[in-house]
C-alpha positions as CSV (number, residue, x, y, z in Angstrom):
1,M,-9.8,69.1,63.7
2,K,-8.8,69.2,67.5
3,K,-5.7,67.5,68.8
4,N,-5.9,65.2,71.6
5,K,-4.2,65.6,74.7
6,T,-1.0,63.9,73.6
7,G,-0.8,66.3,70.7
8,N,-1.1,63.6,68.0
9,K,-3.7,63.5,65.3
10,P,-6.4,61.1,65.7
11,K,-6.2,57.7,63.8
12,V,-8.5,57.3,60.8
13,V,-9.8,53.7,60.6
14,V,-11.0,52.7,57.2
15,I,-13.5,49.7,57.2
16,A,-13.4,47.7,54.0
17,E,-16.6,46.2,52.7
18,P,-16.5,42.5,52.7
19,V,-16.2,40.7,49.3
20,K,-19.3,39.1,48.1
21,G,-19.2,35.4,47.4
22,N,-16.6,32.9,48.4
23,V,-12.9,33.4,47.9
24,S,-11.4,30.1,46.5
25,N,-8.6,28.1,48.2
26,E,-6.2,29.2,45.5
27,A,-6.9,32.9,46.1
28,T,-6.5,32.2,49.9
29,E,-3.1,30.5,49.3
30,L,-2.0,33.3,47.0
31,I,-2.9,35.9,49.6
32,E,-1.1,33.9,52.5
33,S,2.1,33.3,50.4
34,K,2.5,37.3,50.0
35,G,3.0,37.5,53.8
36,S,3.2,41.1,54.8
37,E,2.4,42.3,51.3
38,S,-1.4,41.7,51.6
39,L,-3.5,41.6,48.5
40,N,-7.0,42.8,47.7
41,P,-9.1,39.5,47.5
42,L,-10.7,40.8,44.3
43,V,-7.3,41.1,42.6
44,S,-6.2,37.6,43.8
45,I,-9.4,36.1,42.2
46,D,-8.7,37.7,38.9
47,L,-5.2,36.2,39.1
48,V,-6.5,32.7,39.8
49,K,-9.0,33.1,36.9
50,A,-6.1,34.1,34.6
51,K,-4.2,31.2,35.7
52,R,-7.0,28.8,35.1
53,E,-7.6,30.4,31.7
54,G,-4.0,29.8,30.8
55,L,-4.2,26.2,31.8
56,G,-7.3,25.8,29.7
57,L,-5.5,27.3,26.6
58,S,-2.6,24.9,27.0
59,V,-4.8,21.9,27.2
60,N,-6.6,22.9,24.1
61,G,-3.3,23.5,22.4
62,L,-2.3,19.9,23.2
63,R,-5.6,18.6,22.0
64,H,-5.0,20.4,18.6
65,L,-1.4,19.2,18.4
66,L,-2.3,15.5,19.2
67,P,-3.8,14.6,15.7
68,D,-0.7,16.1,14.0
69,A,1.6,14.1,16.3
70,L,-0.3,10.9,15.5
71,K,0.0,11.6,11.8
72,G,3.7,12.2,12.0
73,A,4.2,9.0,14.0
74,G,2.2,7.1,11.3
75,A,4.3,8.5,8.6
76,F,7.5,7.5,10.3
77,I,6.2,3.9,10.7
78,V,5.4,3.8,7.1
79,I,8.8,5.0,6.0
80,I,10.5,2.5,8.3
81,M,8.4,-0.4,6.8
82,A,9.1,0.7,3.3
83,L,12.9,0.8,4.0
84,V,12.6,-2.7,5.5
85,I,10.7,-4.0,2.4
86,L,13.1,-2.5,0.1
87,L,16.2,-3.8,1.8
88,T,14.9,-7.2,2.9
89,P,11.9,-8.0,0.9
90,P,9.5,-10.7,2.3
91,L,8.9,-13.7,0.2
92,V,5.2,-14.4,-0.8
93,Q,4.1,-17.7,-2.1
94,S,2.5,-17.4,-5.5
95,D,1.0,-19.6,-8.2
96,F,2.1,-17.2,-11.1
97,P,4.1,-17.9,-13.2
98,K,3.1,-21.6,-13.3
99,V,6.2,-23.9,-12.5
100,T,6.6,-27.4,-13.7
101,Y,9.8,-29.6,-13.7
102,S,10.7,-32.8,-15.4
103,Y,12.9,-35.5,-13.9
104,K,13.6,-39.0,-15.3
105,G,10.9,-38.7,-17.9
106,T,8.1,-37.4,-15.5
107,T,6.7,-34.0,-15.2
108,Y,5.7,-32.6,-11.8
109,T,3.7,-29.6,-10.7
110,N,4.4,-29.7,-7.0
111,A,7.3,-27.2,-6.8
112,T,6.8,-24.0,-4.7
113,L,7.2,-20.7,-6.3
114,C,7.8,-17.5,-4.0
115,R,8.1,-13.8,-5.2
116,P,9.7,-11.1,-3.1
117,L,7.8,-7.8,-2.6
118,A,9.0,-4.8,-4.4
119,M,11.0,-7.2,-6.9
120,P,8.5,-8.2,-9.7
121,N,11.1,-9.8,-12.0
122,R,12.6,-12.2,-9.3
123,Y,11.3,-15.7,-8.8
124,Y,12.4,-18.3,-6.3
125,I,11.7,-21.9,-6.8
126,A,11.8,-24.7,-4.2
127,L,11.4,-28.4,-5.2
128,P,9.8,-30.6,-2.6
129,K,13.0,-32.7,-2.1
130,K,16.6,-32.6,-3.3
131,I,17.1,-34.1,-6.6
132,E,20.6,-36.0,-7.3
133,E,21.7,-34.7,-3.9
134,R,22.2,-31.3,-5.7
135,Y,19.1,-29.5,-7.0
136,Q,16.3,-28.1,-4.8
137,Y,16.5,-24.3,-4.7
138,F,16.5,-22.0,-7.8
139,A,16.4,-18.4,-8.3
140,V,15.4,-16.5,-11.6
141,D,15.7,-12.9,-12.5
142,R,13.7,-12.2,-15.6
143,R,15.0,-8.6,-16.2
144,R,18.6,-9.7,-16.1
145,E,17.8,-13.1,-17.7
146,V,19.7,-15.0,-15.1
147,A,18.9,-18.5,-13.7
148,T,20.9,-19.7,-10.7
149,L,21.3,-22.7,-8.4
150,M,20.9,-21.5,-4.8
151,T,23.4,-22.9,-2.3
152,N,21.6,-21.6,0.7
153,T,18.0,-22.0,1.8
154,F,15.7,-19.2,2.9
155,S,17.0,-19.1,6.4
156,R,16.6,-15.4,7.1
157,T,13.3,-14.5,8.6
158,I,11.5,-11.4,10.2
159,L,8.7,-12.0,12.5
160,G,8.5,-15.5,11.3
161,I,8.3,-14.4,7.6
162,P,11.0,-15.6,5.1
163,V,12.9,-12.7,3.6
164,I,15.8,-12.2,1.4
165,K,18.5,-9.6,1.4
166,R,18.6,-7.5,-1.9
167,S,22.3,-7.3,-1.9
168,D,22.8,-11.1,-1.4
169,P,24.1,-13.1,-4.4
170,M,21.5,-15.2,-6.2
171,G,23.6,-18.3,-6.4
172,L,25.6,-20.1,-9.1
173,D,24.7,-19.0,-12.5
174,L,23.6,-22.0,-14.5
175,E,24.1,-20.8,-18.0
176,F,26.9,-23.0,-19.6
177,R,27.7,-24.4,-16.2
178,H,28.6,-28.2,-16.2
179,F,27.0,-30.4,-13.6
180,D,26.6,-34.3,-13.8
181,N,28.5,-34.4,-17.0
182,S,26.1,-32.1,-18.8
183,E,25.7,-28.5,-19.6
184,W,22.9,-26.3,-18.4
185,Q,20.9,-24.4,-21.2
186,V,19.0,-21.4,-20.1
187,F,16.3,-19.8,-22.4
188,F,14.2,-16.6,-21.8
189,L,11.4,-16.5,-24.3
190,P,8.4,-14.1,-24.4
191,E,6.2,-16.6,-22.9
192,T,8.4,-19.2,-21.1
193,I,11.6,-19.4,-19.2
194,L,13.3,-22.8,-19.5
195,F,16.5,-24.1,-17.9
196,S,17.7,-27.6,-18.2
197,N,20.5,-30.1,-18.4
198,A,20.5,-33.8,-18.9
199,V,19.2,-34.6,-15.5
200,L,16.5,-31.9,-14.7
201,A,14.4,-29.4,-16.6
202,I,12.4,-26.6,-15.1
203,R,9.9,-24.4,-16.9
204,L,8.1,-21.2,-15.9
205,D,5.1,-20.1,-18.1
206,V,5.0,-16.3,-17.7
207,K,2.0,-15.7,-20.0
């Protein structure tokens, strides 16, 4: 190769073939961001494709995780509701056992019976009005064989539903208690629960 007059080797110019197809904006931005470190457009396109594939994998991963997340949230809600019912059971009105009460020789059937959820042996009785300015609300625990006169009404509510607190006292134990110059008698029989004094008698037919 002959040297030119200045004594320097002639410059060799390499003309690259143009890239077929369009180069995406993302590839263009990637090239421009490199500044002086220019990239082959084909390499930049491969990087963009890899980036897009990575995003696709992450989206698919989220789609697979979503059902498990929903199941976990549902299980958490169920556990919270179970704890609420266990600690503060809501009262549900029921027609079993059948409740009747006798006052001044007349038997009535218009008492309201409520049963707390998760407490199958507990009954709450509400008479339509107070009798002798004293008797209206009663609680019965069949397992413990206890009948009580409640001093407080069902004032505690959750979302408008009356509830009780499991740890609250039931009330005044009626057995052998003297009111109105008479003693209360309490009987827990296989088919009947009966508690009475000289003024009032309440009966629950549990069979």
